[in-house]
N, CA, C and O atoms as a GROMACS GRO file, in nm:
protein
  376
    1MET      N    1   1.270  -1.898   0.353
    1MET     CA    2   1.255  -1.858   0.216
    1MET      C    3   1.356  -1.926   0.125
    1MET      O    4   1.341  -1.923   0.003
    2ASP      N    5   1.456  -1.987   0.183
    2ASP     CA    6   1.549  -2.064   0.102
    2ASP      C    7   1.545  -2.210   0.150
    2ASP      O    8   1.485  -2.240   0.252
    3ASN      N    9   1.609  -2.297   0.076
    3ASN     CA   10   1.601  -2.440   0.108
    3ASN      C   11   1.665  -2.477   0.241
    3ASN      O   12   1.621  -2.573   0.304
    4ASP      N   13   1.766  -2.404   0.285
    4ASP     CA   14   1.833  -2.435   0.411
    4ASP      C   15   1.783  -2.350   0.528
    4ASP      O   16   1.839  -2.355   0.637
    5ASN      N   17   1.679  -2.272   0.505
    5ASN     CA   18   1.621  -2.186   0.609
    5ASN      C   19   1.721  -2.087   0.668
    5ASN      O   20   1.718  -2.059   0.788
    6LEU      N   21   1.809  -2.033   0.584
    6LEU     CA   22   1.901  -1.929   0.629
    6LEU      C   23   1.831  -1.793   0.632
    6LEU      O   24   1.864  -1.708   0.714
    7ILE      N   25   1.735  -1.774   0.542
    7ILE     CA   26   1.663  -1.648   0.532
    7ILE      C   27   1.518  -1.672   0.575
    7ILE      O   28   1.456  -1.768   0.530
    8LYS      N   29   1.466  -1.587   0.660
    8LYS     CA   30   1.330  -1.605   0.709
    8LYS      C   31   1.252  -1.474   0.697
    8LYS      O   32   1.308  -1.366   0.715
    9ALA      N   33   1.124  -1.485   0.668
    9ALA     CA   34   1.035  -1.369   0.668
    9ALA      C   35   0.982  -1.352   0.811
    9ALA      O   36   0.950  -1.452   0.876
   10PRO      N   37   0.973  -1.229   0.859
   10PRO     CA   38   0.925  -1.209   0.996
   10PRO      C   39   0.776  -1.244   1.009
   10PRO      O   40   0.699  -1.228   0.914
   11GLY      N   41   0.738  -1.291   1.127
   11GLY     CA   42   0.598  -1.320   1.154
   11GLY      C   43   0.520  -1.191   1.172
   11GLY      O   44   0.579  -1.084   1.190
   12TYR      N   45   0.389  -1.200   1.168
   12TYR     CA   46   0.306  -1.080   1.181
   12TYR      C   47   0.171  -1.117   1.240
   12TYR      O   48   0.130  -1.233   1.236
   13THR      N   49   0.103  -1.018   1.292
   13THR     CA   50  -0.033  -1.032   1.342
   13THR      C   51  -0.116  -0.920   1.281
   13THR      O   52  -0.077  -0.803   1.288
   14LEU      N   53  -0.229  -0.955   1.223
   14LEU     CA   54  -0.318  -0.855   1.165
   14LEU      C   55  -0.441  -0.839   1.254
   14LEU      O   56  -0.488  -0.935   1.315
   15VAL      N   57  -0.493  -0.718   1.259
   15VAL     CA   58  -0.616  -0.689   1.333
   15VAL      C   59  -0.722  -0.645   1.233
   15VAL      O   60  -0.702  -0.549   1.159
   16ASN      N   61  -0.834  -0.717   1.231
   16ASN     CA   62  -0.945  -0.685   1.143
   16ASN      C   63  -1.066  -0.647   1.228
   16ASN      O   64  -1.077  -0.691   1.342
   17PHE      N   65  -1.155  -0.567   1.173
   17PHE     CA   66  -1.277  -0.524   1.243
   17PHE      C   67  -1.396  -0.552   1.153
   17PHE      O   68  -1.399  -0.510   1.037
   18ASN      N   69  -1.495  -0.624   1.205
   18ASN     CA   70  -1.615  -0.658   1.128
   18ASN      C   71  -1.738  -0.612   1.205
   18ASN      O   72  -1.747  -0.632   1.326
   19LEU      N   73  -1.831  -0.551   1.134
   19LEU     CA   74  -1.956  -0.508   1.195
   19LEU      C   75  -2.069  -0.555   1.103
   19LEU      O   76  -2.073  -0.520   0.985
   20HIS      N   77  -2.160  -0.636   1.159
   20HIS     CA   78  -2.272  -0.690   1.083
   20HIS      C   79  -2.401  -0.648   1.152
   20HIS      O   80  -2.409  -0.646   1.275
   21TYR      N   81  -2.503  -0.616   1.073
   21TYR     CA   82  -2.632  -0.572   1.129
   21TYR      C   83  -2.745  -0.634   1.050
   21TYR      O   84  -2.749  -0.626   0.927
   22ASP      N   85  -2.837  -0.697   1.122
   22ASP     CA   86  -2.956  -0.756   1.062
   22ASP      C   87  -3.077  -0.684   1.119
   22ASP      O   88  -3.119  -0.713   1.231
   23PRO      N   89  -3.136  -0.589   1.044
   23PRO     CA   90  -3.246  -0.510   1.098
   23PRO      C   91  -3.377  -0.587   1.112
   23PRO      O   92  -3.470  -0.537   1.174
   24GLY      N   93  -3.386  -0.707   1.057
   24GLY     CA   94  -3.508  -0.786   1.067
   24GLY      C   95  -3.623  -0.727   0.987
   24GLY      O   96  -3.739  -0.744   1.025
   25ALA      N   97  -3.594  -0.660   0.879
   25ALA     CA   98  -3.697  -0.598   0.795
   25ALA      C   99  -3.778  -0.705   0.724
   25ALA      O  100  -3.721  -0.800   0.670
   26GLN      N  101  -3.907  -0.691   0.724
   26GLN     CA  102  -3.996  -0.784   0.656
   26GLN      C  103  -4.072  -0.708   0.547
   26GLN      O  104  -4.158  -0.624   0.576
   27VAL      N  105  -4.041  -0.738   0.423
   27VAL     CA  106  -4.106  -0.679   0.308
   27VAL      C  107  -4.166  -0.795   0.229
   27VAL      O  108  -4.122  -0.909   0.245
   28VAL      N  109  -4.265  -0.770   0.146
   28VAL     CA  110  -4.340  -0.875   0.076
   28VAL      C  111  -4.248  -0.974   0.003
   28VAL      O  112  -4.258  -1.094   0.026
   29TYR      N  113  -4.158  -0.927  -0.082
   29TYR     CA  114  -4.072  -1.015  -0.161
   29TYR      C  115  -3.932  -1.030  -0.102
   29TYR      O  116  -3.844  -1.088  -0.166
   30LEU      N  117  -3.910  -0.979   0.016
   30LEU     CA  118  -3.777  -0.977   0.076
   30LEU      C  119  -3.778  -1.059   0.204
   30LEU      O  120  -3.850  -1.025   0.299
   31LYS      N  121  -3.698  -1.167   0.209
   31LYS     CA  122  -3.690  -1.251   0.328
   31LYS      C  123  -3.594  -1.193   0.431
   31LYS      O  124  -3.618  -1.202   0.551
   32GLY      N  125  -3.487  -1.136   0.386
   32GLY     CA  126  -3.386  -1.087   0.479
   32GLY      C  127  -3.301  -0.977   0.420
   32GLY      O  128  -3.282  -0.968   0.299
   33LEU      N  129  -3.251  -0.894   0.508
   33LEU     CA  130  -3.163  -0.784   0.471
   33LEU      C  131  -3.053  -0.776   0.575
   33LEU      O  132  -3.080  -0.768   0.694
   34ARG      N  133  -2.929  -0.778   0.530
   34ARG     CA  134  -2.814  -0.770   0.622
   34ARG      C  135  -2.717  -0.665   0.570
   34ARG      O  136  -2.687  -0.660   0.451
   35LEU      N  137  -2.669  -0.583   0.660
   35LEU     CA  138  -2.569  -0.480   0.627
   35LEU      C  139  -2.437  -0.521   0.692
   35LEU      O  140  -2.436  -0.576   0.802
   36PHE      N  141  -2.327  -0.493   0.624
   36PHE     CA  142  -2.198  -0.524   0.685
   36PHE      C  143  -2.094  -0.418   0.648
   36PHE      O  144  -2.103  -0.352   0.545
   37PHE      N  145  -1.996  -0.406   0.736
   37PHE     CA  146  -1.884  -0.314   0.716
   37PHE      C  147  -1.761  -0.380   0.776
   37PHE      O  148  -1.765  -0.430   0.889
   38GLU      N  149  -1.651  -0.382   0.702
   38GLU     CA  150  -1.528  -0.445   0.748
   38GLU      C  151  -1.409  -0.352   0.726
   38GLU      O  152  -1.403  -0.279   0.627
   39VAL      N  153  -1.317  -0.356   0.820
   39VAL     CA  154  -1.188  -0.289   0.804
   39VAL      C  155  -1.083  -0.398   0.817
   39VAL      O  156  -1.067  -0.457   0.924
   40GLN      N  157  -1.011  -0.424   0.711
   40GLN     CA  158  -0.904  -0.523   0.714
   40GLN      C  159  -0.771  -0.453   0.733
   40GLN      O  160  -0.748  -0.346   0.677
   41ASN      N  161  -0.682  -0.514   0.812
   41ASN     CA  162  -0.553  -0.456   0.849
   41ASN      C  163  -0.575  -0.320   0.917
   41ASN      O  164  -0.524  -0.218   0.872
   42LEU      N  165  -0.651  -0.323   1.024
   42LEU     CA  166  -0.693  -0.203   1.096
   42LEU      C  167  -0.575  -0.113   1.136
   42LEU      O  168  -0.586   0.009   1.128
   43LEU      N  169  -0.465  -0.172   1.178
   43LEU     CA  170  -0.349  -0.094   1.223
   43LEU      C  171  -0.255  -0.055   1.108
   43LEU      O  172  -0.151   0.006   1.130
   44ASN      N  173  -0.292  -0.090   0.985
   44ASN     CA  174  -0.215  -0.058   0.864
   44ASN      C  175  -0.070  -0.104   0.875
   44ASN      O  176   0.023  -0.028   0.847
   45LYS      N  177  -0.053  -0.229   0.914
   45LYS     CA  178   0.080  -0.286   0.933
   45LYS      C  179   0.138  -0.337   0.801
   45LYS      O  180   0.066  -0.396   0.721
   46THR      N  181   0.265  -0.313   0.779
   46THR     CA  182   0.335  -0.366   0.662
   46THR      C  183   0.385  -0.506   0.694
   46THR      O  184   0.449  -0.528   0.797
   47TYR      N  185   0.355  -0.601   0.606
   47TYR     CA  186   0.394  -0.739   0.634
   47TYR      C  187   0.424  -0.813   0.504
   47TYR      O  188   0.385  -0.769   0.395
   48VAL      N  189   0.494  -0.925   0.516
   48VAL     CA  190   0.527  -1.009   0.401
   48VAL      C  191   0.413  -1.109   0.384
   48VAL      O  192   0.395  -1.197   0.468
   49ALA      N  193   0.336  -1.096   0.277
   49ALA     CA  194   0.224  -1.186   0.252
   49ALA      C  195   0.272  -1.315   0.186
   49ALA      O  196   0.218  -1.422   0.213
   50SER      N  197   0.372  -1.304   0.100
   50SER     CA  198   0.420  -1.420   0.027
   50SER      C  199   0.562  -1.393  -0.022
   50SER      O  200   0.603  -1.278  -0.037
   51ALA      N  201   0.637  -1.500  -0.047
   51ALA     CA  202   0.772  -1.485  -0.100
   51ALA      C  203   0.806  -1.606  -0.185
   51ALA      O  204   0.765  -1.718  -0.155
   52ASN      N  205   0.880  -1.583  -0.291
   52ASN     CA  206   0.927  -1.694  -0.374
   52ASN      C  207   1.046  -1.759  -0.307
   52ASN      O  208   1.121  -1.694  -0.235
   53ASN      N  209   1.061  -1.887  -0.331
   53ASN     CA  210   1.174  -1.960  -0.277
   53ASN      C  211   1.303  -1.913  -0.343
   53ASN      O  212   1.307  -1.893  -0.464
   54VAL      N  213   1.408  -1.895  -0.264
   54VAL     CA  214   1.538  -1.851  -0.313
   54VAL      C  215   1.630  -1.973  -0.315
   54VAL      O  216   1.637  -2.047  -0.217
   55SER      N  217   1.700  -1.994  -0.424
   55SER     CA  218   1.789  -2.110  -0.435
   55SER      C  219   1.917  -2.088  -0.356
   55SER      O  220   1.974  -1.979  -0.356
   56ASP      N  221   1.960  -2.192  -0.289
   56ASP     CA  222   2.089  -2.187  -0.220
   56ASP      C  223   2.201  -2.207  -0.322
   56ASP      O  224   2.178  -2.259  -0.432
   57SER      N  225   2.321  -2.164  -0.286
   57SER     CA  226   2.434  -2.180  -0.378
   57SER      C  227   2.560  -2.211  -0.298
   57SER      O  228   2.566  -2.188  -0.178
   58ILE      N  229   2.658  -2.263  -0.369
   58ILE     CA  230   2.786  -2.290  -0.304
   58ILE      C  231   2.894  -2.206  -0.371
   58ILE      O  232   2.882  -2.167  -0.487
   59SER      N  233   2.998  -2.180  -0.295
   59SER     CA  234   3.109  -2.099  -0.344
   59SER      C  235   3.192  -2.180  -0.443
   59SER      O  236   3.226  -2.296  -0.416
   60ALA      N  237   3.224  -2.120  -0.557
   60ALA     CA  238   3.308  -2.188  -0.656
   60ALA      C  239   3.452  -2.201  -0.607
   60ALA      O  240   3.525  -2.288  -0.653
   61VAL      N  241   3.493  -2.114  -0.513
   61VAL     CA  242   3.631  -2.115  -0.464
   61VAL      C  243   3.650  -2.220  -0.356
   61VAL      O  244   3.742  -2.301  -0.362
   62THR      N  245   3.562  -2.217  -0.254
   62THR     CA  246   3.581  -2.304  -0.138
   62THR      C  247   3.496  -2.431  -0.144
   62THR      O  248   3.529  -2.530  -0.078
   63GLY      N  249   3.389  -2.431  -0.221
   63GLY     CA  250   3.300  -2.547  -0.225
   63GLY      C  251   3.202  -2.551  -0.110
   63GLY      O  252   3.123  -2.644  -0.099
   64LEU      N  253   3.207  -2.449  -0.023
   64LEU     CA  254   3.116  -2.442   0.091
   64LEU      C  255   2.992  -2.360   0.053
   64LEU      O  256   2.992  -2.285  -0.044
   65GLN      N  257   2.890  -2.378   0.133
   65GLN     CA  258   2.766  -2.304   0.109
   65GLN      C  259   2.787  -2.155   0.131
   65GLN      O  260   2.854  -2.115   0.227
   66ASN      N  261   2.730  -2.073   0.043
   66ASN     CA  262   2.739  -1.928   0.057
   66ASN      C  263   2.658  -1.881   0.178
   66ASN      O  264   2.565  -1.948   0.222
   67SER      N  265   2.695  -1.765   0.230
   67SER     CA  266   2.628  -1.711   0.348
   67SER      C  267   2.488  -1.660   0.313
   67SER      O  268   2.453  -1.647   0.196
   68ALA      N  269   2.410  -1.632   0.416
   68ALA     CA  270   2.273  -1.583   0.396
   68ALA      C  271   2.270  -1.451   0.321
   68ALA      O  272   2.177  -1.425   0.244
   69ASN      N  273   2.372  -1.365   0.341
   69ASN     CA  274   2.376  -1.236   0.270
   69ASN      C  275   2.387  -1.255   0.120
   69ASN      O  276   2.322  -1.184   0.043
   70LEU      N  277   2.470  -1.350   0.076
   70LEU     CA  278   2.484  -1.376  -0.068
   70LEU      C  279   2.360  -1.443  -0.124
   70LEU      O  280   2.317  -1.412  -0.235
   71VAL      N  281   2.302  -1.534  -0.047
   71VAL     CA  282   2.182  -1.603  -0.093
   71VAL      C  283   2.067  -1.504  -0.107
   71VAL      O  284   1.990  -1.512  -0.203
   72ALA      N  285   2.054  -1.410  -0.013
   72ALA     CA  286   1.945  -1.312  -0.016
   72ALA      C  287   1.956  -1.219  -0.135
   72ALA      O  288   1.855  -1.166  -0.181
   73GLY      N  289   2.076  -1.198  -0.186
   73GLY     CA  290   2.096  -1.108  -0.298
   73GLY      C  291   2.076  -1.171  -0.435
   73GLY      O  292   2.110  -1.110  -0.536
   74THR      N  293   2.021  -1.293  -0.440
   74THR     CA  294   2.007  -1.362  -0.569
   74THR      C  295   1.878  -1.330  -0.641
   74THR      O  296   1.848  -1.393  -0.743
   75GLY      N  297   1.800  -1.234  -0.592
   75GLY     CA  298   1.683  -1.190  -0.667
   75GLY      C  299   1.552  -1.256  -0.632
   75GLY      O  300   1.465  -1.266  -0.719
   76GLY      N  301   1.534  -1.302  -0.511
   76GLY     CA  302   1.406  -1.358  -0.469
   76GLY      C  303   1.300  -1.250  -0.463
   76GLY      O  304   1.330  -1.133  -0.440
   77SER      N  305   1.177  -1.288  -0.483
   77SER     CA  306   1.067  -1.191  -0.483
   77SER      C  307   0.990  -1.197  -0.352
   77SER      O  308   0.953  -1.305  -0.306
   78ILE      N  309   0.968  -1.081  -0.292
   78ILE     CA  310   0.888  -1.070  -0.170
   78ILE      C  311   0.767  -0.984  -0.203
   78ILE      O  312   0.780  -0.876  -0.260
   79TYR      N  313   0.650  -1.033  -0.166
   79TYR     CA  314   0.524  -0.964  -0.195
   79TYR      C  315   0.465  -0.908  -0.067
   79TYR      O  316   0.440  -0.982   0.029
   80ALA      N  317   0.442  -0.779  -0.066
   80ALA     CA  318   0.385  -0.714   0.051
   80ALA      C  319   0.237  -0.746   0.063
   80ALA      O  320   0.169  -0.771  -0.037
   81GLY      N  321   0.188  -0.745   0.187
   81GLY     CA  322   0.047  -0.768   0.212
   81GLY      C  323  -0.036  -0.645   0.181
   81GLY      O  324   0.018  -0.537   0.159
   82ALA      N  325  -0.166  -0.662   0.180
   82ALA     CA  326  -0.258  -0.553   0.147
   82ALA      C  327  -0.258  -0.446   0.257
   82ALA      O  328  -0.249  -0.480   0.375
   83PRO      N  329  -0.268  -0.320   0.219
   83PRO     CA  330  -0.277  -0.213   0.319
   83PRO      C  331  -0.418  -0.211   0.380
   83PRO      O  332  -0.501  -0.297   0.349
   84ARG      N  333  -0.444  -0.114   0.465
   84ARG     CA  334  -0.576  -0.102   0.528
   84ARG      C  335  -0.683  -0.093   0.419
   84ARG      O  336  -0.670  -0.015   0.325
   85SER      N  337  -0.788  -0.173   0.434
   85SER     CA  338  -0.896  -0.178   0.335
   85SER      C  339  -1.030  -0.163   0.404
   85SER      O  340  -1.052  -0.219   0.512
   86PHE      N  341  -1.120  -0.088   0.342
   86PHE     CA  342  -1.256  -0.069   0.392
   86PHE      C  343  -1.352  -0.137   0.295
   86PHE      O  344  -1.349  -0.110   0.175
   87ILE      N  345  -1.437  -0.224   0.348
   87ILE     CA  346  -1.531  -0.296   0.265
   87ILE      C  347  -1.669  -0.289   0.330
   87ILE      O  348  -1.683  -0.312   0.450
   88GLY      N  349  -1.768  -0.257   0.252
   88GLY     CA  350  -1.904  -0.252   0.305
   88GLY      C  351  -2.001  -0.302   0.201
   88GLY      O  352  -1.972  -0.302   0.081
   89GLY      N  353  -2.118  -0.345   0.247
   89GLY     CA  354  -2.215  -0.394   0.151
   89GLY      C  355  -2.347  -0.431   0.214
   89GLY      O  356  -2.368  -0.416   0.334
   90VAL      N  357  -2.434  -0.481   0.128
   90VAL     CA  358  -2.567  -0.524   0.167
   90VAL      C  359  -2.590  -0.663   0.114
   90VAL      O  360  -2.561  -0.690  -0.003
   91LYS      N  361  -2.642  -0.753   0.198
   91LYS     CA  362  -2.681  -0.885   0.156
   91LYS      C  363  -2.832  -0.893   0.160
   91LYS      O  364  -2.894  -0.862   0.262
   92VAL      N  365  -2.893  -0.935   0.050
   92VAL     CA  366  -3.037  -0.941   0.040
   92VAL      C  367  -3.078  -1.084   0.009
   92VAL      O  368  -3.018  -1.148  -0.077
   93THR      N  369  -3.181  -1.135   0.078
   93THR     CA  370  -3.234  -1.268   0.053
   93THR      C  371  -3.377  -1.255   0.002
   93THR      O  372  -3.460  -1.190   0.065
   94PHE      N  373  -3.404  -1.316  -0.113
   94PHE     CA  374  -3.538  -1.307  -0.171
   94PHE      C  375  -3.618  -1.430  -0.137
   94PHE      O  376  -3.734  -1.442  -0.177
   0.00000   0.00000   0.00000
């Protein structure tokens, strides 16, 4: 998250569930009908989706690079990922 890679966001694994159904319905003006249901982030895990780059700095006293604790406190923005989401719908082909 910073230029010298002193600060890192933890890795994560998301589990999603998708269910799709094509009933094969044949209607005069309807070529196809598909139903779907999705659960994103099934385990409702908290994760870092994105983060702004944090600038590194040097100490005015010693001239050396500041530690990761000081760099992390400079106001970088961390954006959390989406919580568990339920999505469903119908796809129709004419």
